[in-house]
Structures are given as structure tokens and as C-alpha cells.
PyMOL Python script that loads the backbone (N, CA, C, O; Angstrom):
from pymol import cmd

cmd.read_pdbstr("""\
ATOM      1  N   MET A   1      61.212  20.899 -23.264  1.00  0.00           N
ATOM      2  CA  MET A   1      59.869  19.731 -24.041  1.00  0.00           C
ATOM      3  C   MET A   1      58.922  21.272 -24.084  1.00  0.00           C
ATOM      4  O   MET A   1      58.778  21.913 -23.043  1.00  0.00           O
ATOM      5  N   GLN A   2      58.354  21.725 -25.329  1.00  0.00           N
ATOM      6  CA  GLN A   2      57.479  22.116 -25.220  1.00  0.00           C
ATOM      7  C   GLN A   2      56.417  21.469 -26.243  1.00  0.00           C
ATOM      8  O   GLN A   2      55.412  21.249 -25.568  1.00  0.00           O
ATOM      9  N   SER A   3      56.251  21.168 -27.238  1.00  0.00           N
ATOM     10  CA  SER A   3      55.548  20.519 -27.797  1.00  0.00           C
ATOM     11  C   SER A   3      55.722  19.157 -28.160  1.00  0.00           C
ATOM     12  O   SER A   3      56.755  18.531 -27.921  1.00  0.00           O
ATOM     13  N   LEU A   4      54.639  18.648 -28.785  1.00  0.00           N
ATOM     14  CA  LEU A   4      54.904  17.481 -29.678  1.00  0.00           C
ATOM     15  C   LEU A   4      55.769  17.082 -30.629  1.00  0.00           C
ATOM     16  O   LEU A   4      56.302  15.988 -30.812  1.00  0.00           O
ATOM     17  N   ASP A   5      55.864  18.351 -31.354  1.00  0.00           N
ATOM     18  CA  ASP A   5      57.403  18.708 -32.221  1.00  0.00           C
ATOM     19  C   ASP A   5      58.455  18.006 -31.440  1.00  0.00           C
ATOM     20  O   ASP A   5      59.044  16.985 -31.794  1.00  0.00           O
ATOM     21  N   ASP A   6      58.669  18.847 -30.041  1.00  0.00           N
ATOM     22  CA  ASP A   6      59.488  18.399 -29.763  1.00  0.00           C
ATOM     23  C   ASP A   6      59.790  17.043 -29.062  1.00  0.00           C
ATOM     24  O   ASP A   6      60.891  16.794 -28.570  1.00  0.00           O
ATOM     25  N   LEU A   7      58.935  16.346 -29.051  1.00  0.00           N
ATOM     26  CA  LEU A   7      59.307  14.823 -28.730  1.00  0.00           C
ATOM     27  C   LEU A   7      59.168  14.247 -29.787  1.00  0.00           C
ATOM     28  O   LEU A   7      59.393  13.038 -29.723  1.00  0.00           O
ATOM     29  N   ARG A   8      58.769  14.790 -31.131  1.00  0.00           N
ATOM     30  CA  ARG A   8      59.110  13.691 -31.807  1.00  0.00           C
ATOM     31  C   ARG A   8      60.815  14.016 -32.497  1.00  0.00           C
ATOM     32  O   ARG A   8      61.173  13.331 -33.455  1.00  0.00           O
ATOM     33  N   LYS A   9      61.486  14.772 -32.092  1.00  0.00           N
ATOM     34  CA  LYS A   9      62.759  15.140 -32.630  1.00  0.00           C
ATOM     35  C   LYS A   9      63.879  14.589 -31.258  1.00  0.00           C
ATOM     36  O   LYS A   9      65.109  14.629 -31.221  1.00  0.00           O
ATOM     37  N   VAL A  10      63.005  14.147 -30.342  1.00  0.00           N
ATOM     38  CA  VAL A  10      64.262  12.973 -29.500  1.00  0.00           C
ATOM     39  C   VAL A  10      64.584  11.821 -30.043  1.00  0.00           C
ATOM     40  O   VAL A  10      63.930  10.930 -30.585  1.00  0.00           O
ATOM     41  N   ALA A  11      66.055  12.032 -29.735  1.00  0.00           N
ATOM     42  CA  ALA A  11      66.648  10.453 -30.075  1.00  0.00           C
ATOM     43  C   ALA A  11      66.780   9.375 -28.982  1.00  0.00           C
ATOM     44  O   ALA A  11      67.252   9.366 -27.846  1.00  0.00           O
ATOM     45  N   VAL A  12      66.139   8.414 -29.821  1.00  0.00           N
ATOM     46  CA  VAL A  12      66.156   7.207 -28.780  1.00  0.00           C
ATOM     47  C   VAL A  12      67.331   5.972 -29.434  1.00  0.00           C
ATOM     48  O   VAL A  12      67.226   4.798 -29.078  1.00  0.00           O
ATOM     49  N   GLY A  13      68.238   6.344 -30.247  1.00  0.00           N
ATOM     50  CA  GLY A  13      69.033   5.649 -30.595  1.00  0.00           C
ATOM     51  C   GLY A  13      69.976   6.178 -31.494  1.00  0.00           C
ATOM     52  O   GLY A  13      70.168   7.347 -31.831  1.00  0.00           O
ATOM     53  N   SER A  14      70.779   4.675 -31.978  1.00  0.00           N
ATOM     54  CA  SER A  14      71.710   5.266 -33.142  1.00  0.00           C
ATOM     55  C   SER A  14      71.764   4.313 -34.077  1.00  0.00           C
ATOM     56  O   SER A  14      71.924   3.150 -33.709  1.00  0.00           O
ATOM     57  N   GLY A  15      71.613   4.691 -35.750  1.00  0.00           N
ATOM     58  CA  GLY A  15      71.676   3.716 -36.427  1.00  0.00           C
ATOM     59  C   GLY A  15      72.665   3.674 -37.158  1.00  0.00           C
ATOM     60  O   GLY A  15      73.526   4.260 -36.502  1.00  0.00           O
ATOM     61  N   PRO A  16      73.249   3.259 -38.399  1.00  0.00           N
ATOM     62  CA  PRO A  16      74.559   2.900 -38.838  1.00  0.00           C
ATOM     63  C   PRO A  16      75.134   3.770 -39.239  1.00  0.00           C
ATOM     64  O   PRO A  16      74.548   4.431 -40.096  1.00  0.00           O
ATOM     65  N   ASN A  17      76.309   4.135 -38.903  1.00  0.00           N
ATOM     66  CA  ASN A  17      77.348   5.194 -39.054  1.00  0.00           C
ATOM     67  C   ASN A  17      76.732   6.247 -38.091  1.00  0.00           C
ATOM     68  O   ASN A  17      76.873   7.394 -38.516  1.00  0.00           O
ATOM     69  N   GLY A  18      75.980   6.133 -36.709  1.00  0.00           N
ATOM     70  CA  GLY A  18      75.940   6.995 -35.988  1.00  0.00           C
ATOM     71  C   GLY A  18      74.511   7.564 -36.326  1.00  0.00           C
ATOM     72  O   GLY A  18      74.377   8.506 -35.545  1.00  0.00           O
ATOM     73  N   VAL A  19      73.773   7.499 -36.829  1.00  0.00           N
ATOM     74  CA  VAL A  19      72.809   8.618 -37.346  1.00  0.00           C
ATOM     75  C   VAL A  19      71.860   8.626 -36.862  1.00  0.00           C
ATOM     76  O   VAL A  19      71.228   7.637 -37.233  1.00  0.00           O
ATOM     77  N   PRO A  20      71.179   9.362 -36.006  1.00  0.00           N
ATOM     78  CA  PRO A  20      70.362   9.442 -34.860  1.00  0.00           C
ATOM     79  C   PRO A  20      68.901   8.709 -35.465  1.00  0.00           C
ATOM     80  O   PRO A  20      68.291   8.938 -36.510  1.00  0.00           O
ATOM     81  N   ILE A  21      68.678   7.945 -34.588  1.00  0.00           N
ATOM     82  CA  ILE A  21      66.990   7.280 -34.692  1.00  0.00           C
ATOM     83  C   ILE A  21      65.795   8.417 -33.899  1.00  0.00           C
ATOM     84  O   ILE A  21      65.684   8.290 -32.679  1.00  0.00           O
ATOM     85  N   LEU A  22      65.321   9.009 -34.283  1.00  0.00           N
ATOM     86  CA  LEU A  22      64.012   9.849 -33.401  1.00  0.00           C
ATOM     87  C   LEU A  22      63.183   8.849 -33.345  1.00  0.00           C
ATOM     88  O   LEU A  22      63.084   7.745 -33.881  1.00  0.00           O
ATOM     89  N   LEU A  23      62.463   9.624 -32.387  1.00  0.00           N
ATOM     90  CA  LEU A  23      61.372   9.324 -32.078  1.00  0.00           C
ATOM     91  C   LEU A  23      60.208   9.084 -32.794  1.00  0.00           C
ATOM     92  O   LEU A  23      59.454   8.133 -32.584  1.00  0.00           O
ATOM     93  N   ARG A  24      60.029  10.116 -33.808  1.00  0.00           N
ATOM     94  CA  ARG A  24      58.825  10.422 -34.882  1.00  0.00           C
ATOM     95  C   ARG A  24      59.710   9.197 -35.876  1.00  0.00           C
ATOM     96  O   ARG A  24      58.872   8.713 -36.637  1.00  0.00           O
ATOM     97  N   ASP A  25      60.520   8.818 -36.018  1.00  0.00           N
ATOM     98  CA  ASP A  25      60.796   7.215 -36.982  1.00  0.00           C
ATOM     99  C   ASP A  25      60.174   6.075 -36.650  1.00  0.00           C
ATOM    100  O   ASP A  25      59.568   5.266 -37.353  1.00  0.00           O
ATOM    101  N   VAL A  26      60.448   6.110 -35.211  1.00  0.00           N
ATOM    102  CA  VAL A  26      60.042   4.555 -34.873  1.00  0.00           C
ATOM    103  C   VAL A  26      58.512   4.510 -34.215  1.00  0.00           C
ATOM    104  O   VAL A  26      58.072   3.435 -33.807  1.00  0.00           O
ATOM    105  N   ALA A  27      57.656   5.836 -34.125  1.00  0.00           N
ATOM    106  CA  ALA A  27      56.460   5.982 -32.814  1.00  0.00           C
ATOM    107  C   ALA A  27      55.660   7.391 -33.505  1.00  0.00           C
ATOM    108  O   ALA A  27      56.084   8.458 -33.948  1.00  0.00           O
ATOM    109  N   THR A  28      54.321   6.806 -33.347  1.00  0.00           N
ATOM    110  CA  THR A  28      53.414   7.868 -33.533  1.00  0.00           C
ATOM    111  C   THR A  28      53.439   8.505 -32.600  1.00  0.00           C
ATOM    112  O   THR A  28      53.257   7.959 -31.513  1.00  0.00           O
ATOM    113  N   VAL A  29      53.705  10.084 -32.695  1.00  0.00           N
ATOM    114  CA  VAL A  29      53.708  10.678 -31.397  1.00  0.00           C
ATOM    115  C   VAL A  29      52.156  11.708 -31.610  1.00  0.00           C
ATOM    116  O   VAL A  29      52.030  12.334 -32.663  1.00  0.00           O
ATOM    117  N   GLN A  30      51.411  11.763 -30.870  1.00  0.00           N
ATOM    118  CA  GLN A  30      50.198  12.474 -30.642  1.00  0.00           C
ATOM    119  C   GLN A  30      49.872  12.180 -29.257  1.00  0.00           C
ATOM    120  O   GLN A  30      50.093  11.134 -28.646  1.00  0.00           O
ATOM    121  N   PHE A  31      49.091  13.680 -28.677  1.00  0.00           N
ATOM    122  CA  PHE A  31      48.145  13.539 -27.739  1.00  0.00           C
ATOM    123  C   PHE A  31      47.190  12.352 -27.688  1.00  0.00           C
ATOM    124  O   PHE A  31      46.872  11.887 -28.783  1.00  0.00           O
ATOM    125  N   GLY A  32      46.746  11.860 -26.734  1.00  0.00           N
ATOM    126  CA  GLY A  32      45.585  10.512 -26.400  1.00  0.00           C
ATOM    127  C   GLY A  32      44.799  11.341 -25.465  1.00  0.00           C
ATOM    128  O   GLY A  32      45.055  12.516 -25.204  1.00  0.00           O
ATOM    129  N   PRO A  33      43.658  10.530 -24.895  1.00  0.00           N
ATOM    130  CA  PRO A  33      42.428  11.035 -24.659  1.00  0.00           C
ATOM    131  C   PRO A  33      43.030  11.699 -22.707  1.00  0.00           C
ATOM    132  O   PRO A  33      44.173  11.457 -22.320  1.00  0.00           O
ATOM    133  N   ASP A  34      42.310  12.251 -22.072  1.00  0.00           N
ATOM    134  CA  ASP A  34      42.663  12.773 -20.655  1.00  0.00           C
ATOM    135  C   ASP A  34      42.637  11.257 -19.907  1.00  0.00           C
ATOM    136  O   ASP A  34      42.206  10.126 -20.133  1.00  0.00           O
ATOM    137  N   MET A  35      43.396  12.001 -18.852  1.00  0.00           N
ATOM    138  CA  MET A  35      43.456  10.327 -18.144  1.00  0.00           C
ATOM    139  C   MET A  35      42.293  10.583 -17.191  1.00  0.00           C
ATOM    140  O   MET A  35      41.591  11.586 -17.068  1.00  0.00           O
ATOM    141  N   ARG A  36      42.269   9.297 -16.482  1.00  0.00           N
ATOM    142  CA  ARG A  36      40.933   9.439 -15.844  1.00  0.00           C
ATOM    143  C   ARG A  36      41.182   9.515 -14.394  1.00  0.00           C
ATOM    144  O   ARG A  36      41.838   8.621 -13.860  1.00  0.00           O
ATOM    145  N   ARG A  37      40.751  10.427 -13.758  1.00  0.00           N
ATOM    146  CA  ARG A  37      41.373  10.698 -12.113  1.00  0.00           C
ATOM    147  C   ARG A  37      40.679  10.224 -11.049  1.00  0.00           C
ATOM    148  O   ARG A  37      41.107  10.576  -9.950  1.00  0.00           O
ATOM    149  N   GLY A  38      39.681   9.490 -11.076  1.00  0.00           N
ATOM    150  CA  GLY A  38      38.784   8.573 -10.052  1.00  0.00           C
ATOM    151  C   GLY A  38      38.002   7.936 -10.679  1.00  0.00           C
ATOM    152  O   GLY A  38      37.808   8.134 -11.879  1.00  0.00           O
ATOM    153  N   ILE A  39      37.466   7.141 -10.063  1.00  0.00           N
ATOM    154  CA  ILE A  39      36.198   5.927 -10.192  1.00  0.00           C
ATOM    155  C   ILE A  39      35.513   5.389  -9.271  1.00  0.00           C
ATOM    156  O   ILE A  39      36.103   4.990  -8.267  1.00  0.00           O
ATOM    157  N   ALA A  40      33.896   5.225  -9.405  1.00  0.00           N
ATOM    158  CA  ALA A  40      33.320   5.208  -8.310  1.00  0.00           C
ATOM    159  C   ALA A  40      32.743   3.503  -8.577  1.00  0.00           C
ATOM    160  O   ALA A  40      32.353   3.178  -9.698  1.00  0.00           O
ATOM    161  N   GLU A  41      32.750   2.633  -7.564  1.00  0.00           N
ATOM    162  CA  GLU A  41      32.709   1.400  -7.838  1.00  0.00           C
ATOM    163  C   GLU A  41      31.027   1.007  -7.088  1.00  0.00           C
ATOM    164  O   GLU A  41      30.846   1.991  -6.370  1.00  0.00           O
ATOM    165  N   GLN A  42      29.944   0.207  -6.945  1.00  0.00           N
ATOM    166  CA  GLN A  42      28.797   0.137  -6.283  1.00  0.00           C
ATOM    167  C   GLN A  42      29.226  -1.276  -6.328  1.00  0.00           C
ATOM    168  O   GLN A  42      29.246  -1.928  -7.373  1.00  0.00           O
ATOM    169  N   ASN A  43      29.573  -1.739  -5.159  1.00  0.00           N
ATOM    170  CA  ASN A  43      29.242  -3.284  -4.372  1.00  0.00           C
ATOM    171  C   ASN A  43      30.456  -4.028  -5.125  1.00  0.00           C
ATOM    172  O   ASN A  43      30.712  -5.158  -4.710  1.00  0.00           O
ATOM    173  N   GLY A  44      31.172  -3.561  -6.104  1.00  0.00           N
ATOM    174  CA  GLY A  44      32.421  -4.483  -6.435  1.00  0.00           C
ATOM    175  C   GLY A  44      31.634  -5.179  -8.105  1.00  0.00           C
ATOM    176  O   GLY A  44      32.134  -6.079  -8.780  1.00  0.00           O
ATOM    177  N   GLU A  45      30.222  -4.371  -8.441  1.00  0.00           N
ATOM    178  CA  GLU A  45      29.286  -5.012  -9.874  1.00  0.00           C
ATOM    179  C   GLU A  45      30.003  -3.883 -10.617  1.00  0.00           C
ATOM    180  O   GLU A  45      29.517  -3.869 -11.748  1.00  0.00           O
ATOM    181  N   GLY A  46      30.835  -3.031 -10.517  1.00  0.00           N
ATOM    182  CA  GLY A  46      30.969  -2.005 -11.929  1.00  0.00           C
ATOM    183  C   GLY A  46      30.931  -0.553 -11.193  1.00  0.00           C
ATOM    184  O   GLY A  46      30.747  -0.258 -10.012  1.00  0.00           O
ATOM    185  N   GLU A  47      31.163   0.195 -12.287  1.00  0.00           N
ATOM    186  CA  GLU A  47      31.262   1.596 -12.363  1.00  0.00           C
ATOM    187  C   GLU A  47      29.914   1.938 -11.871  1.00  0.00           C
ATOM    188  O   GLU A  47      28.829   1.421 -12.135  1.00  0.00           O
ATOM    189  N   THR A  48      30.256   3.034 -11.013  1.00  0.00           N
ATOM    190  CA  THR A  48      28.759   4.194 -11.147  1.00  0.00           C
ATOM    191  C   THR A  48      29.114   5.690 -10.898  1.00  0.00           C
ATOM    192  O   THR A  48      30.263   6.114 -10.773  1.00  0.00           O
ATOM    193  N   VAL A  49      28.279   6.234 -10.857  1.00  0.00           N
ATOM    194  CA  VAL A  49      28.482   7.748 -10.660  1.00  0.00           C
ATOM    195  C   VAL A  49      28.345   8.446  -9.351  1.00  0.00           C
ATOM    196  O   VAL A  49      27.545   7.880  -8.607  1.00  0.00           O
ATOM    197  N   GLY A  50      28.821   9.362  -8.932  1.00  0.00           N
ATOM    198  CA  GLY A  50      28.550   9.743  -7.554  1.00  0.00           C
ATOM    199  C   GLY A  50      28.108  11.054  -7.872  1.00  0.00           C
ATOM    200  O   GLY A  50      27.974  11.332  -9.064  1.00  0.00           O
ATOM    201  N   GLY A  51      27.745  12.289  -6.612  1.00  0.00           N
ATOM    202  CA  GLY A  51      27.499  13.417  -6.658  1.00  0.00           C
ATOM    203  C   GLY A  51      27.322  13.863  -5.350  1.00  0.00           C
ATOM    204  O   GLY A  51      27.609  13.198  -4.354  1.00  0.00           O
ATOM    205  N   ILE A  52      26.694  15.357  -5.348  1.00  0.00           N
ATOM    206  CA  ILE A  52      27.083  15.893  -3.520  1.00  0.00           C
ATOM    207  C   ILE A  52      25.892  16.603  -3.611  1.00  0.00           C
ATOM    208  O   ILE A  52      25.767  17.305  -4.614  1.00  0.00           O
ATOM    209  N   VAL A  53      24.948  16.585  -2.764  1.00  0.00           N
ATOM    210  CA  VAL A  53      23.518  17.279  -2.903  1.00  0.00           C
ATOM    211  C   VAL A  53      23.946  18.410  -1.553  1.00  0.00           C
ATOM    212  O   VAL A  53      24.356  18.018  -0.460  1.00  0.00           O
ATOM    213  N   VAL A  54      23.727  19.943  -1.953  1.00  0.00           N
ATOM    214  CA  VAL A  54      24.182  20.650  -1.038  1.00  0.00           C
ATOM    215  C   VAL A  54      22.478  21.143  -0.531  1.00  0.00           C
ATOM    216  O   VAL A  54      21.664  21.602  -1.333  1.00  0.00           O
ATOM    217  N   VAL A  55      22.236  20.957   0.730  1.00  0.00           N
ATOM    218  CA  VAL A  55      21.061  21.462   1.502  1.00  0.00           C
ATOM    219  C   VAL A  55      21.306  23.667   1.707  1.00  0.00           C
ATOM    220  O   VAL A  55      22.101  24.370   2.331  1.00  0.00           O
ATOM    221  N   ARG A  56      20.428  23.875   1.025  1.00  0.00           N
ATOM    222  CA  ARG A  56      20.109  25.285   1.274  1.00  0.00           C
ATOM    223  C   ARG A  56      20.340  25.386   3.220  1.00  0.00           C
ATOM    224  O   ARG A  56      20.636  24.462   3.977  1.00  0.00           O
ATOM    225  N   TYR A  57      20.123  26.569   3.494  1.00  0.00           N
ATOM    226  CA  TYR A  57      20.293  26.993   5.002  1.00  0.00           C
ATOM    227  C   TYR A  57      18.965  27.071   4.800  1.00  0.00           C
ATOM    228  O   TYR A  57      18.377  27.438   3.783  1.00  0.00           O
ATOM    229  N   GLY A  58      18.316  26.528   6.325  1.00  0.00           N
ATOM    230  CA  GLY A  58      17.047  26.635   6.432  1.00  0.00           C
ATOM    231  C   GLY A  58      16.293  25.541   5.966  1.00  0.00           C
ATOM    232  O   GLY A  58      15.196  25.385   6.501  1.00  0.00           O
ATOM    233  N   ALA A  59      16.615  24.799   5.144  1.00  0.00           N
ATOM    234  CA  ALA A  59      15.492  24.174   4.432  1.00  0.00           C
ATOM    235  C   ALA A  59      15.523  22.629   5.426  1.00  0.00           C
ATOM    236  O   ALA A  59      16.529  22.396   6.096  1.00  0.00           O
ATOM    237  N   ASN A  60      14.487  21.771   5.432  1.00  0.00           N
ATOM    238  CA  ASN A  60      14.670  21.040   5.973  1.00  0.00           C
ATOM    239  C   ASN A  60      15.349  19.249   5.553  1.00  0.00           C
ATOM    240  O   ASN A  60      14.465  18.567   5.032  1.00  0.00           O
ATOM    241  N   ALA A  61      16.443  18.648   5.685  1.00  0.00           N
ATOM    242  CA  ALA A  61      17.548  18.447   5.426  1.00  0.00           C
ATOM    243  C   ALA A  61      16.805  16.961   5.084  1.00  0.00           C
ATOM    244  O   ALA A  61      16.908  16.537   3.933  1.00  0.00           O
ATOM    245  N   ASN A  62      16.221  16.347   5.870  1.00  0.00           N
ATOM    246  CA  ASN A  62      15.514  14.723   5.917  1.00  0.00           C
ATOM    247  C   ASN A  62      14.573  15.041   4.911  1.00  0.00           C
ATOM    248  O   ASN A  62      14.540  14.071   4.154  1.00  0.00           O
ATOM    249  N   GLN A  63      13.679  16.047   4.470  1.00  0.00           N
ATOM    250  CA  GLN A  63      12.967  16.457   3.481  1.00  0.00           C
ATOM    251  C   GLN A  63      13.875  16.602   2.051  1.00  0.00           C
ATOM    252  O   GLN A  63      13.236  16.089   1.132  1.00  0.00           O
ATOM    253  N   VAL A  64      15.040  17.093   1.642  1.00  0.00           N
ATOM    254  CA  VAL A  64      15.901  16.682   1.257  1.00  0.00           C
ATOM    255  C   VAL A  64      16.266  15.957   0.447  1.00  0.00           C
ATOM    256  O   VAL A  64      16.378  15.786  -0.767  1.00  0.00           O
ATOM    257  N   ILE A  65      16.466  15.474   1.564  1.00  0.00           N
ATOM    258  CA  ILE A  65      17.150  13.630   1.244  1.00  0.00           C
ATOM    259  C   ILE A  65      16.017  12.887   0.405  1.00  0.00           C
ATOM    260  O   ILE A  65      16.128  12.504  -0.760  1.00  0.00           O
ATOM    261  N   GLN A  66      15.091  12.783   1.097  1.00  0.00           N
ATOM    262  CA  GLN A  66      13.639  11.415   0.873  1.00  0.00           C
ATOM    263  C   GLN A  66      13.218  12.382  -1.096  1.00  0.00           C
ATOM    264  O   GLN A  66      12.489  11.957  -1.992  1.00  0.00           O
ATOM    265  N   THR A  67      13.929  13.492  -1.062  1.00  0.00           N
ATOM    266  CA  THR A  67      13.279  13.801  -2.288  1.00  0.00           C
ATOM    267  C   THR A  67      14.255  13.842  -3.382  1.00  0.00           C
ATOM    268  O   THR A  67      13.904  13.833  -4.562  1.00  0.00           O
ATOM    269  N   VAL A  68      15.771  13.898  -2.908  1.00  0.00           N
ATOM    270  CA  VAL A  68      16.576  13.006  -4.040  1.00  0.00           C
ATOM    271  C   VAL A  68      16.356  11.446  -3.895  1.00  0.00           C
ATOM    272  O   VAL A  68      16.650  10.585  -4.725  1.00  0.00           O
ATOM    273  N   LYS A  69      15.910  11.317  -2.944  1.00  0.00           N
ATOM    274  CA  LYS A  69      15.665   9.598  -3.052  1.00  0.00           C
ATOM    275  C   LYS A  69      14.788   9.585  -4.294  1.00  0.00           C
ATOM    276  O   LYS A  69      15.144   9.294  -5.436  1.00  0.00           O
ATOM    277  N   GLN A  70      14.019   9.816  -4.029  1.00  0.00           N
ATOM    278  CA  GLN A  70      12.616   9.821  -5.192  1.00  0.00           C
ATOM    279  C   GLN A  70      12.830   9.730  -6.582  1.00  0.00           C
ATOM    280  O   GLN A  70      12.349   9.003  -7.451  1.00  0.00           O
ATOM    281  N   ARG A  71      13.845  10.834  -6.592  1.00  0.00           N
ATOM    282  CA  ARG A  71      14.378  11.747  -7.792  1.00  0.00           C
ATOM    283  C   ARG A  71      15.245  10.708  -8.882  1.00  0.00           C
ATOM    284  O   ARG A  71      14.958  10.596 -10.074  1.00  0.00           O
ATOM    285  N   LEU A  72      16.039  10.194  -8.390  1.00  0.00           N
ATOM    286  CA  LEU A  72      17.117   8.938  -8.558  1.00  0.00           C
ATOM    287  C   LEU A  72      16.237   8.237  -8.567  1.00  0.00           C
ATOM    288  O   LEU A  72      15.981   8.365  -9.764  1.00  0.00           O
ATOM    289  N   ASP A  73      15.387   7.443  -8.160  1.00  0.00           N
ATOM    290  CA  ASP A  73      14.629   6.219  -8.481  1.00  0.00           C
ATOM    291  C   ASP A  73      13.941   6.623  -9.795  1.00  0.00           C
ATOM    292  O   ASP A  73      14.117   5.941 -10.805  1.00  0.00           O
ATOM    293  N   GLN A  74      13.038   7.891  -9.806  1.00  0.00           N
ATOM    294  CA  GLN A  74      12.614   8.077 -11.020  1.00  0.00           C
ATOM    295  C   GLN A  74      13.842   7.842 -11.953  1.00  0.00           C
ATOM    296  O   GLN A  74      13.759   6.823 -12.639  1.00  0.00           O
ATOM    297  N   ALA A  75      15.007   8.628 -12.110  1.00  0.00           N
ATOM    298  CA  ALA A  75      15.945   8.834 -13.233  1.00  0.00           C
ATOM    299  C   ALA A  75      16.210   7.444 -13.615  1.00  0.00           C
ATOM    300  O   ALA A  75      16.096   7.248 -14.825  1.00  0.00           O
ATOM    301  N   MET A  76      16.686   5.945 -12.570  1.00  0.00           N
ATOM    302  CA  MET A  76      17.237   5.062 -12.854  1.00  0.00           C
ATOM    303  C   MET A  76      15.961   4.216 -13.375  1.00  0.00           C
ATOM    304  O   MET A  76      16.309   3.233 -14.029  1.00  0.00           O
ATOM    305  N   ARG A  77      14.479   4.380 -13.227  1.00  0.00           N
ATOM    306  CA  ARG A  77      13.759   3.407 -13.815  1.00  0.00           C
ATOM    307  C   ARG A  77      14.090   2.898 -14.886  1.00  0.00           C
ATOM    308  O   ARG A  77      14.160   1.670 -14.945  1.00  0.00           O
ATOM    309  N   PRO A  78      14.445   3.860 -16.259  1.00  0.00           N
ATOM    310  CA  PRO A  78      14.278   2.912 -17.552  1.00  0.00           C
ATOM    311  C   PRO A  78      15.938   2.587 -17.488  1.00  0.00           C
ATOM    312  O   PRO A  78      16.333   2.088 -18.542  1.00  0.00           O
ATOM    313  N   CYS A  79      16.808   2.738 -16.642  1.00  0.00           N
ATOM    314  CA  CYS A  79      17.752   2.309 -16.640  1.00  0.00           C
ATOM    315  C   CYS A  79      18.640   0.724 -16.050  1.00  0.00           C
ATOM    316  O   CYS A  79      19.754   0.246 -16.263  1.00  0.00           O
ATOM    317  N   ARG A  80      17.211   0.235 -15.081  1.00  0.00           N
ATOM    318  CA  ARG A  80      17.170  -1.185 -14.205  1.00  0.00           C
ATOM    319  C   ARG A  80      17.068  -2.273 -15.018  1.00  0.00           C
ATOM    320  O   ARG A  80      16.205  -2.480 -15.871  1.00  0.00           O
ATOM    321  N   ARG A  81      18.277  -3.170 -14.615  1.00  0.00           N
ATOM    322  CA  ARG A  81      17.946  -4.621 -15.675  1.00  0.00           C
ATOM    323  C   ARG A  81      17.077  -5.605 -14.525  1.00  0.00           C
ATOM    324  O   ARG A  81      17.419  -5.803 -13.359  1.00  0.00           O
ATOM    325  N   THR A  82      15.934  -6.116 -15.179  1.00  0.00           N
ATOM    326  CA  THR A  82      15.564  -6.912 -14.575  1.00  0.00           C
ATOM    327  C   THR A  82      15.776  -8.448 -14.355  1.00  0.00           C
ATOM    328  O   THR A  82      15.114  -9.048 -13.508  1.00  0.00           O
TER     329      THR A  82
END
""", "prot")
cmd.dss("prot")
cmd.show_as("cartoon", "prot")
cmd.util.cbc("prot")
cmd.orient("prot")
């Protein structure tokens, strides 16, 4: 199999007098959306996003963490439910 057309030509059965029934005769063959590769949940309440923060050599890791938390808080303000 090299293409969708190759799949369309696959015999899935036979009709009267042994005439092959091809996949294209009984189905629409097309590419679908990409498969999801992972999911992150927060406290079992639904999907969320994740990320990685890389601290540059010589930087104050604690300060970087605090700054990231502040920026995330700012970014989430418009999204928070009341």
C-alpha cells in the first residue's frame, strides 16, 4: 500500500458471480486528522496544557520559577472561571 487509491482498490468481499466488492464501493477512503499523542489532565477536571522551562546556566533558579509563576498567573486571568 502506497496511497489512498491503493486502499480504495482492496477487495473486501465478492458480489454476485464472484465480482469483487472494493473498499471504494462501500466506504469513503480519506485521510483523517492526526492522532493525539498525549493528554494532560488537571485534578481529573479536564484537559490542560504543560510546558518545560529551561533555566540558563548561572541564572537564579528560584527567581526564574517565581517569574514563571507570575507570568502564568497573568496569562490565566482572562480564562479563570468565577
